[in-house]
RONU-783406 format. One line per field, with one value per atom (N, C-alpha, C): atom name; z, x, y; residue number from 1. Coordinates in pm, 1 decimal, always signed. Atoms other than C-alpha are relative to their C-alpha. Layout:
% RONU-783406
a = [CA,...]
c3 = [Z,...]
c1 = [X,...]
c2 = [Y,...]
k = [NUM,...]
***
This chain:
% RONU-783406
a = [N,CA,C,N,CA,C,N,CA,C,N,CA,C,N,CA,C,N,CA,C,N,CA,C,N,CA,C,N,CA,C,N,CA,C,N,CA,C,N,CA,C,N,CA,C,N,CA,C,N,CA,C,N,CA,C,N,CA,C,N,CA,C,N,CA,C,N,CA,C,N,CA,C,N,CA,C,N,CA,C,N,CA,C,N,CA,C,N,CA,C,N,CA,C,N,CA,C,N,CA,C,N,CA,C,N,CA,C,N,CA,C,N,CA,C,N,CA,C,N,CA,C,N,CA,C,N,CA,C,N,CA,C,N,CA,C,N,CA,C,N,CA,C,N,CA,C,N,CA,C,N,CA,C,N,CA,C,N,CA,C,N,CA,C,N,CA,C,N,CA,C,N,CA,C,N,CA,C,N,CA,C,N,CA,C,N,CA,C,N,CA,C,N,CA,C,N,CA,C,N,CA,C,N,CA,C,N,CA,C,N,CA,C,N,CA,C,N,CA,C,N,CA,C,N,CA,C,N,CA,C,N,CA,C,N,CA,C,N,CA,C,N,CA,C,N,CA,C,N,CA,C,N,CA,C,N,CA,C,N,CA,C,N,CA,C,N,CA,C,N,CA,C,N,CA,C,N,CA,C,N,CA,C,N,CA,C,N,CA,C,N,CA,C,N,CA,C,N,CA,C,N,CA,C,N,CA,C,N,CA,C,N,CA,C,N,CA,C,N,CA,C,N,CA,C,N,CA,C,N,CA,C,N,CA,C,N,CA,C,N,CA,C,N,CA,C,N,CA,C,N,CA,C,N,CA,C,N,CA,C,N,CA,C,N,CA,C,N,CA,C,N,CA,C,N,CA,C,N,CA,C,N,CA,C,N,CA,C,N,CA,C,N,CA,C,N,CA,C,N,CA,C,N,CA,C,N,CA,C,N,CA,C,N,CA,C,N,CA,C,N,CA,C,N,CA,C,N,CA,C,N,CA,C,N,CA,C,N,CA,C,N,CA,C,N,CA,C,N,CA,C,N,CA,C,N,CA,C,N,CA,C,N,CA,C,N,CA,C,N,CA,C,N,CA,C,N,CA,C,N,CA,C,N,CA,C,N,CA,C,N,CA,C,N,CA,C,N,CA,C,N,CA,C,N,CA,C,N,CA,C,N,CA,C,N,CA,C,N,CA,C,N,CA,C,N,CA,C,N,CA,C,N,CA,C,N,CA,C,N,CA,C,N,CA,C,N,CA,C,N,CA,C,N,CA,C,N,CA,C,N,CA,C,N,CA,C,N,CA,C,N,CA,C,N,CA,C,N,CA,C,N,CA,C,N,CA,C,N,CA,C,N,CA,C,N,CA,C,N,CA,C,N,CA,C,N,CA,C,N,CA,C,N,CA,C,N,CA,C,N,CA,C]
c3 = [-71.9,+1555.3,+143.5,-113.0,+1874.8,-55.5,+30.7,+1696.4,-33.4,+4.4,+1636.1,+136.0,-132.7,+2012.2,+65.1,-67.3,+2130.7,-59.7,+61.5,+1891.3,+37.4,-71.0,+1978.8,+148.9,-143.2,+2355.6,+20.0,-3.3,+2307.2,-5.0,+42.0,+2132.9,+112.5,-126.6,+2386.4,+129.2,-121.3,+2678.0,+6.1,+30.8,+2534.4,+5.6,+18.7,+2475.1,+126.1,-113.7,+2820.0,+94.3,-76.8,+2979.0,-44.7,+8.8,+2823.3,+64.7,-46.4,+2890.8,+144.1,-160.7,+3254.0,+82.1,-76.1,+3319.4,-25.8,-33.7,+3294.7,+118.9,-95.5,+3560.3,-13.2,+28.4,+3533.4,+6.4,-57.6,+3734.2,-94.6,+91.3,+3494.8,-110.2,+117.0,+3214.8,-45.7,+12.8,+3179.1,-124.2,+146.7,+2925.2,-40.4,+38.5,+2742.4,-110.7,+56.3,+2582.3,-130.3,+130.1,+2222.4,-102.3,+87.3,+1999.5,-157.4,+142.9,+1614.2,-128.4,+115.6,+1281.3,-133.5,+107.5,+938.3,-119.1,+166.2,+564.0,-75.6,+113.3,+304.5,-141.2,+91.7,+2.6,-3.7,-30.0,-42.8,-149.7,+137.6,-311.6,+35.6,-38.0,-281.2,-130.6,+87.9,-452.3,+32.5,-47.8,-454.4,-143.0,+126.0,-675.4,-31.6,+49.7,-867.5,-150.6,+103.1,-1086.3,-56.1,+22.4,-1273.0,+2.2,-8.9,-1246.3,+119.5,-140.8,-961.7,+45.5,-46.1,-969.4,-21.3,+14.1,-951.4,+86.8,-97.0,-834.5,-36.5,-2.0,-751.1,+102.1,-112.4,-542.7,+17.7,-24.2,-396.9,+147.6,-129.4,-61.3,+93.9,-78.7,+261.1,+123.2,-105.1,+562.8,+145.7,-121.2,+948.9,+133.9,-172.4,+1349.7,+44.4,-93.1,+1595.8,+161.1,-162.3,+1991.8,+16.1,-49.4,+2160.0,+118.4,-84.0,+2408.1,+3.9,-4.3,+2412.6,+105.1,-111.0,+2650.1,-77.1,+80.0,+2545.6,-74.9,+66.1,+2420.3,-104.5,+83.1,+2277.7,-26.5,+51.5,+2093.5,-13.5,+73.0,+2064.6,-24.1,+43.2,+1920.4,-71.5,+75.0,+1784.4,-129.8,+129.6,+1436.9,-92.3,+82.1,+1212.8,-122.0,+110.2,+833.2,-108.9,+97.2,+525.6,-130.8,+109.5,+175.3,-137.9,+80.5,-128.2,-141.3,+127.7,-507.8,-113.0,+47.1,-635.5,-99.8,+71.0,-796.7,+122.3,-132.6,-454.7,+120.9,-128.2,-79.3,+71.7,-124.1,+239.2,+125.1,-135.6,+614.9,+79.6,-70.7,+848.3,+146.7,-174.2,+1233.6,+48.7,-8.3,+1359.6,+129.6,-131.9,+1664.9,-63.7,+14.1,+1647.9,+99.2,-112.7,+1835.0,-74.1,+69.4,+1757.7,+102.4,-100.1,+1918.5,-44.9,+32.0,+1925.4,+46.0,+4.0,+1837.4,+42.4,-83.4,+2087.7,-61.7,+60.1,+1933.6,+108.6,-76.0,+2097.3,-24.0,+31.1,+1893.5,+112.7,-99.6,+2186.1,+109.4,-101.4,+2435.0,-47.8,+62.8,+2237.5,-24.0,+19.1,+2183.1,-149.0,+145.7,+1815.1,-20.9,+21.0,+1863.1,-123.9,+125.5,+1567.0,+52.7,-60.4,+1656.7,-105.9,+64.1,+1410.5,+89.7,-65.7,+1487.6,-80.9,+87.8,+1340.9,+83.1,-144.0,+1493.9,-100.1,+54.1,+1372.3,+11.6,-16.4,+1334.1,-44.5,+29.0,+1309.5,+4.0,-30.3,+1275.6,-87.1,+71.1,+1080.2,-123.8,+111.8,+713.9,-62.4,+96.3,+497.7,-130.2,+148.4,+117.5,-98.9,+110.8,-158.9,-102.4,+149.2,-506.2,-91.4,+99.5,-835.3,-29.0,+29.1,-934.9,+130.6,-124.5,-592.3,+111.7,-124.1,-396.9,+118.4,-122.2,-20.4,+74.6,-58.9,+200.5,+111.9,-95.2,+525.7,+69.5,-45.2,+707.6,+86.1,-81.6,+939.2,-90.8,+57.9,+859.6,+87.8,-80.2,+969.9,-83.1,+72.1,+872.3,+72.7,-97.1,+966.4,-40.8,+10.9,+961.8,+27.0,-38.0,+993.5,-36.9,+17.2,+1009.7,+98.1,-76.4,+1174.8,+73.4,-62.8,+1456.7,-0.6,-35.7,+1476.0,+102.3,-119.9,+1803.8,-55.1,+35.2,+1706.7,+95.5,-141.1,+2059.7,+93.4,-110.8,+2401.0,-27.4,-8.5,+2315.1,-150.9,+108.5,+1932.4,-94.3,+63.9,+1711.4,-131.7,+113.1,+1357.8,-81.3,+74.4,+1208.5,-150.1,+166.5,+849.5,+1.6,-5.1,+821.8,-138.4,+96.7,+547.2,+54.3,-78.7,+643.4,-121.1,+90.8,+460.6,+60.7,-90.2,+550.7,-102.0,+45.4,+427.9,+40.7,-36.1,+408.1,+9.2,+39.4,+480.6,-59.0,+69.3,+306.8,-152.4,+116.2,-47.2,-131.6,+126.7,-277.5,+66.6,-44.6,-44.4,+52.2,-55.7,-68.7,+55.7,-64.6,+36.1,-34.0,+2.7,+96.7,+74.7,-41.5,+116.6,+13.3,-23.5,+286.7,+31.2,-53.7,+304.7,+66.1,-103.1,+604.6,+56.4,-55.7,+754.7,+127.0,-139.5,+1140.9,+72.6,-137.5,+1369.9,+120.9,-136.7,+1729.5,+98.1,-97.3,+1998.1,+154.2,-124.4,+2343.0,+112.9,-111.0,+2665.7,+129.1]
c1 = [-24.5,+1325.5,-108.5,+72.6,+1151.9,-151.8,+147.1,+805.3,-17.5,+41.6,+840.4,+0.3,-26.7,+864.5,-142.4,+98.4,+608.6,-153.4,+147.3,+341.6,-86.4,+54.4,+269.3,-44.4,+20.6,+319.7,-115.7,+93.8,+63.5,-129.4,+110.5,-191.5,-30.0,+16.6,-158.8,-44.4,+22.8,-164.6,-173.1,+152.5,-514.5,-84.1,+76.2,-646.7,-3.6,+42.2,-568.1,-53.8,+86.9,-698.0,-133.2,+160.4,-1038.8,-20.9,+34.7,-1021.2,-18.6,-10.5,-953.2,-140.0,+115.5,-1271.6,-123.9,+94.0,-1456.3,+19.9,-15.5,-1557.8,+26.3,-56.5,-1321.9,-71.6,+52.9,-1518.6,-119.9,+106.5,-1820.4,-3.0,-22.8,-1668.6,+151.9,-146.1,-1348.7,+66.2,-66.6,-1097.4,+78.2,-73.9,-952.6,+114.4,-66.5,-624.3,+18.1,-1.7,-554.5,+157.1,-111.4,-283.6,-71.4,+48.2,-369.7,+71.1,-66.8,-282.0,-113.5,+95.9,-433.1,+84.9,-44.8,-420.8,-123.5,+80.7,-577.0,+57.1,-47.1,-579.4,+16.5,-48.8,-388.1,-11.6,-1.1,-461.0,+65.2,-112.3,-160.8,+24.7,-62.0,-100.5,+80.0,-99.9,+204.7,+96.9,-92.9,+509.5,+111.9,-77.1,+687.5,+54.1,-95.0,+994.3,-51.0,+37.8,+848.6,-117.5,+121.7,+496.7,-44.3,+21.2,+349.5,-135.4,+122.5,+10.2,-20.0,-0.9,+116.3,-109.7,+105.6,-149.9,+33.9,-28.3,-98.8,-70.7,+113.6,-290.2,+129.0,-77.0,-138.7,-46.7,+23.2,-142.5,+52.6,-63.5,-77.6,-23.6,+11.6,-18.7,+87.2,-70.4,+78.0,-43.2,+33.5,+34.5,-58.5,+85.5,-147.3,+7.6,+21.8,-172.3,-102.8,+90.2,-443.9,-70.8,+93.5,-729.9,-132.4,+146.7,-1115.7,-59.6,+136.5,-1402.5,-119.5,+145.6,-1758.0,+10.6,-5.5,-1721.1,+127.1,-125.3,-1356.6,+85.7,-79.6,-1116.9,+152.2,-142.9,-717.2,+67.0,-112.0,-453.0,+105.1,-103.4,-111.7,+42.3,-24.6,-28.5,+114.1,-133.3,+251.3,-31.7,+35.5,+182.2,+77.5,-96.9,+385.6,-84.0,+47.3,+292.2,+127.1,-120.3,+514.3,-47.2,-1.7,+466.3,+64.8,-102.0,+777.6,+60.8,-41.3,+750.2,-17.0,+41.5,+640.2,-24.2,+37.7,+643.6,-23.2,+1.4,+557.1,-12.5,-20.8,+611.8,-94.7,+61.4,+341.8,-7.8,+41.1,+326.5,-112.5,+110.5,+0.5,-86.6,+59.2,-210.7,-154.7,+150.4,-602.4,-57.7,+98.6,-890.4,-118.9,+134.2,-1215.8,-103.4,+126.1,-1573.8,-74.1,+108.3,-1792.1,-147.8,+129.7,-2156.3,-41.6,+62.5,-2298.7,-132.6,+130.3,-2628.8,-82.6,+104.2,-2936.6,+46.5,-55.8,-2789.2,+101.7,-64.6,-2520.2,-74.5,+60.7,-2769.1,-39.7,+41.5,-2871.2,+124.9,-130.1,-2508.5,+41.4,-71.5,-2471.7,+110.0,-179.1,-2179.6,+52.9,-28.7,-2185.4,+23.6,-51.1,-2001.8,+29.7,-23.0,-2004.7,+76.7,-59.6,-1733.6,+69.7,-61.1,-1561.7,+98.5,-106.1,-1246.0,+100.5,-128.7,-921.1,+124.4,-134.3,-589.2,+120.6,-115.9,-231.5,+122.8,-103.7,+131.4,+94.7,-128.2,+455.2,+33.8,+10.5,+510.0,+138.8,-120.3,+814.5,-43.4,+45.3,+745.6,+117.3,-124.4,+986.9,-69.7,+60.9,+921.3,+135.8,-96.2,+1149.4,+35.6,-51.9,+1335.0,+66.8,-103.0,+1529.9,-102.7,+85.4,+1202.7,+2.5,-1.4,+1244.2,-24.7,+41.7,+1034.7,-81.4,+61.0,+913.4,-83.0,+90.7,+637.6,-90.1,+117.1,+360.5,-148.3,+116.4,+15.2,-148.2,+118.1,-337.4,-101.4,+107.0,-691.0,-102.7,+103.3,-1008.6,-54.8,+25.2,-1145.9,-150.2,+100.8,-1483.7,+1.9,+30.8,-1603.1,-82.3,+84.6,-1763.9,+90.5,-90.1,-1631.2,-69.4,+86.1,-1766.5,+63.4,-39.2,-1718.8,-27.7,+2.8,-1618.6,-28.8,+6.9,-1586.4,+39.6,-28.4,-1508.5,+156.6,-140.2,-1145.6,+65.4,-30.6,-1139.3,-100.4,+111.0,-1298.2,+83.0,-34.0,-1260.9,-43.3,+83.2,-1301.8,+52.7,-32.1,-1329.4,-23.6,+4.8,-1250.9,+57.4,-90.6,-1162.3,+57.2,-111.3,-870.1,+7.5,-58.5,-799.5,+86.4,-108.0,-499.8,+91.8,-45.6,-336.3,+155.0,-159.4,+72.8,+30.6,-30.0,+238.7,+151.7,-133.4,+573.2,-25.1,+14.7,+614.5,-44.2,+58.1,+582.9,-98.7,+125.5,+306.5,-82.2,+157.0,-29.6,-107.6,+98.7,-266.3,+4.5,+4.2,-355.2,-142.3,+117.1,-670.7,+10.0,-21.6,-702.6,-144.7,+143.3,-999.2,+92.5,-37.2,-857.1,-78.8,+69.8,-955.7,+114.1,-97.9,-793.4,-69.7,+34.6,-799.1,+66.6,-42.4,-780.1,+31.1,-6.6,-687.4,-2.1,+6.2,-804.0,+24.9,-2.4,-696.3,+1.9]
c2 = [+132.3,+817.3,+16.8,-24.1,+949.4,-23.1,-6.0,+969.6,-159.7,+119.0,+593.5,-67.6,+45.2,+553.0,+52.7,-56.1,+806.5,+5.2,-12.0,+808.5,-142.1,+117.7,+424.9,+6.5,-31.4,+490.9,+73.9,-74.3,+757.2,-73.0,+78.3,+567.9,-139.5,+80.7,+260.0,+59.1,-55.6,+468.4,+33.6,-63.3,+619.2,-132.8,+138.0,+260.3,-43.9,+84.0,+138.9,+96.1,-102.1,+455.3,-24.2,+18.3,+404.1,-135.9,+157.0,+30.9,-0.2,-4.5,+108.2,+37.4,-42.5,+272.7,-93.0,+59.4,-24.3,-84.3,+69.6,-263.3,-138.1,+112.9,-552.8,-123.6,+126.3,-814.8,-7.8,-18.4,-706.8,-13.2,-29.1,-680.0,-63.3,+23.8,-912.0,-23.1,+21.2,-900.3,-147.4,+143.0,-1211.8,+75.2,-30.3,-1178.8,-106.4,+84.5,-1334.6,+6.6,+0.4,-1434.6,-80.0,+86.3,-1508.5,+34.3,-17.3,-1509.6,+75.1,-71.3,-1314.5,-26.8,-2.1,-1386.1,+86.6,-94.8,-1134.2,+29.3,-75.8,-971.0,+143.9,-163.5,-634.9,+46.3,-95.4,-355.2,+100.7,-101.0,-140.8,+121.3,-102.5,+205.0,+56.9,-70.5,+354.0,+49.6,-29.9,+482.9,-136.9,+125.4,+192.8,+70.1,-51.9,+287.8,+161.3,-137.4,+604.5,+19.6,-3.6,+536.8,+28.4,-69.4,+767.0,-68.8,+87.8,+562.0,-129.9,+106.6,+249.7,-109.1,+66.4,-22.0,-142.0,+134.5,-374.3,-99.3,+96.8,-663.2,-112.5,+132.6,-998.5,-40.0,+62.3,-1176.2,+51.2,-69.9,-1053.1,-93.6,+98.9,-1235.4,+55.0,-3.5,-1188.8,-39.4,+47.8,-1203.1,+124.7,-144.2,-996.6,-60.6,+24.3,-997.6,+133.7,-121.3,-824.0,-57.8,+22.3,-827.8,+71.5,-43.3,-788.3,-24.1,+23.7,-765.3,+15.3,+28.7,-732.6,+127.0,-118.0,-356.9,+34.6,-30.5,-319.9,-97.0,+112.5,-499.1,+73.0,-68.6,-366.6,-118.8,+136.7,-568.8,+90.4,-52.4,-492.3,-105.6,+113.8,-671.0,+62.5,-26.2,-713.7,-57.2,+72.1,-780.1,+27.0,+1.5,-831.1,-23.8,+19.2,-801.4,-4.8,-38.7,-901.3,-96.3,+49.7,-948.9,-31.7,-4.1,-969.0,+134.3,-139.6,-580.2,+79.8,-93.6,-425.7,-57.4,+90.3,-509.5,+101.7,-79.2,-370.6,-86.5,+75.2,-449.5,+101.4,-86.3,-295.0,-29.1,+31.8,-276.4,+86.3,-104.5,-130.8,-34.5,-10.2,-62.1,+17.9,-12.4,-126.6,+28.4,-6.9,-46.4,-23.9,+15.6,-170.1,-1.4,+6.2,-109.1,-122.1,+122.2,-418.7,+16.3,+17.2,-421.7,-98.5,+138.0,-695.5,+15.1,+22.4,-797.2,-103.4,+141.6,-1011.1,-114.4,+125.3,-1302.5,-35.7,+52.1,-1317.2,-65.6,+44.2,-1403.9,-149.1,+106.2,-1714.3,-97.2,+80.7,-1810.8,-16.0,+20.1,-1745.8,+58.6,-50.1,-1508.5,+54.6,-87.3,-1289.5,+157.8,-121.4,-960.2,+98.7,-78.6,-669.9,+115.2,-92.6,-400.9,+111.6,-113.0,-80.5,+62.9,-30.7,+55.4,+97.0,-109.9,+289.9,-103.8,+69.7,+158.6,+116.1,-92.9,+360.1,-68.2,+68.3,+232.0,+68.6,-12.6,+244.6,-107.3,+98.3,+85.0,+39.8,-9.1,+26.8,-40.6,+75.2,+0.2,+20.9,+9.1,-106.3,-39.8,+67.3,-152.9,+37.6,-14.7,-167.4,+155.1,-131.9,+139.1,+75.5,-51.4,+179.7,+64.9,-58.4,+279.4,-59.8,+63.8,+231.5,+105.8,-90.5,+436.5,-19.6,+63.7,+402.6,+152.6,-94.8,+630.6,-23.0,+31.0,+659.6,-20.9,+40.5,+493.5,+5.2,-7.3,+551.3,-3.7,+52.5,+427.1,-32.0,+64.4,+262.1,-150.0,+169.4,-102.7,-29.5,+73.1,-273.6,-133.0,+120.8,-619.7,-58.6,+74.5,-914.8,-108.8,+143.6,-1184.4,-74.5,+120.4,-1509.3,-67.7,+89.5,-1709.4,-137.2,+121.5,-2034.7,-99.3,+67.5,-2170.3,+114.1,-120.2,-2000.1,+61.7,-33.8,-2016.2,+50.5,-31.6,-1957.4,+111.9,-95.5,-1661.4,-24.5,-56.2,-1564.5,+105.5,-105.7,-1259.8,+54.7,-39.8,-1095.6,+135.7,-150.3,-729.1,+62.6,-65.9,-483.7,+143.7,-104.3,-222.4,+53.7,-77.1,+69.2,+87.4,-43.0,+226.1,+126.0,-115.8,+587.1,-2.3,-19.0,+611.6,+114.0,-165.0,+932.0,-8.6,+3.3,+823.9,+41.7,-37.6,+989.4,-117.8,+114.2,+665.3,-105.7,+92.2,+474.6,+100.8,-84.9,+613.2,-48.1,+59.2,+397.5,-168.6,+124.9,+6.8,-26.6,+95.2,-205.0,-115.2,+157.7,-523.1,-57.0,+81.2,-781.2,-118.6,+102.5,-1011.3,-80.4,+86.8,-1304.1,-46.7,+49.0,-1371.1,-113.3,+83.2,-1654.6,+1.3,-38.9,-1584.8,-107.7,+112.6,-1817.2,+64.3,-85.5,-1637.3,-79.3,+59.9,-1738.0,+77.7]
k = [1,1,1,2,2,2,3,3,3,4,4,4,5,5,5,6,6,6,7,7,7,8,8,8,9,9,9,10,10,10,11,11,11,12,12,12,13,13,13,14,14,14,15,15,15,16,16,16,17,17,17,18,18,18,19,19,19,20,20,20,21,21,21,22,22,22,23,23,23,24,24,24,25,25,25,26,26,26,27,27,27,28,28,28,29,29,29,30,30,30,31,31,31,32,32,32,33,33,33,34,34,34,35,35,35,36,36,36,37,37,37,38,38,38,39,39,39,40,40,40,41,41,41,42,42,42,43,43,43,44,44,44,45,45,45,46,46,46,47,47,47,48,48,48,49,49,49,50,50,50,51,51,51,52,52,52,53,53,53,54,54,54,55,55,55,56,56,56,57,57,57,58,58,58,59,59,59,60,60,60,61,61,61,62,62,62,63,63,63,64,64,64,65,65,65,66,66,66,67,67,67,68,68,68,69,69,69,70,70,70,71,71,71,72,72,72,73,73,73,74,74,74,75,75,75,76,76,76,77,77,77,78,78,78,79,79,79,80,80,80,81,81,81,82,82,82,83,83,83,84,84,84,85,85,85,86,86,86,87,87,87,88,88,88,89,89,89,90,90,90,91,91,91,92,92,92,93,93,93,94,94,94,95,95,95,96,96,96,97,97,97,98,98,98,99,99,99,100,100,100,101,101,101,102,102,102,103,103,103,104,104,104,105,105,105,106,106,106,107,107,107,108,108,108,109,109,109,110,110,110,111,111,111,112,112,112,113,113,113,114,114,114,115,115,115,116,116,116,117,117,117,118,118,118,119,119,119,120,120,120,121,121,121,122,122,122,123,123,123,124,124,124,125,125,125,126,126,126,127,127,127,128,128,128,129,129,129,130,130,130,131,131,131,132,132,132,133,133,133,134,134,134,135,135,135,136,136,136,137,137,137,138,138,138,139,139,139,140,140,140,141,141,141,142,142,142,143,143,143,144,144,144,145,145,145,146,146,146,147,147,147,148,148,148,149,149,149,150,150,150,151,151,151,152,152,152,153,153,153,154,154,154,155,155,155,156,156,156,157,157,157,158,158,158,159,159,159,160,160,160,161,161,161,162,162,162,163,163,163,164,164,164,165,165,165,166,166,166,167,167,167,168,168,168,169,169,169,170,170,170,171,171,171,172,172,172,173,173,173,174,174,174,175,175,175,176,176,176,177,177,177,178,178,178]
***
């Protein structure tokens, strides 16, 4: 139980320590809330099949902050296709690659990042396991307006529960910045 509290605390502390080294006036952060929708490809145990693979729709919520160089967010997402399901809570840290197009107002920002969190995986055959997850992600953010952006990302996450091996997600997120 203590791991569920200490690891996210350590990760958030590290992220905010890095973010704290920036000049806030020169590089202000914006807080955002958003939703995400995507396709998930899950591999785990299902009944007696140890290499069970399935796919379906995932959906979730996000809360975060971003400045000119970094984006951090906390997400919760769910996947359920009537044979297996998962719920995940994760922390993400993304490095934003600002391009020359930002100066002319195009607002296309590629990013690469890491994620870590905790997931619960359930499948037919009485499988119900929880464990820590970690992985990487890459994508592109499109600035629609000053307050709204849309991002497309591919996320690969490895699970540490015996029955939950990994999941790949192709996600589209819509964020409202304030």
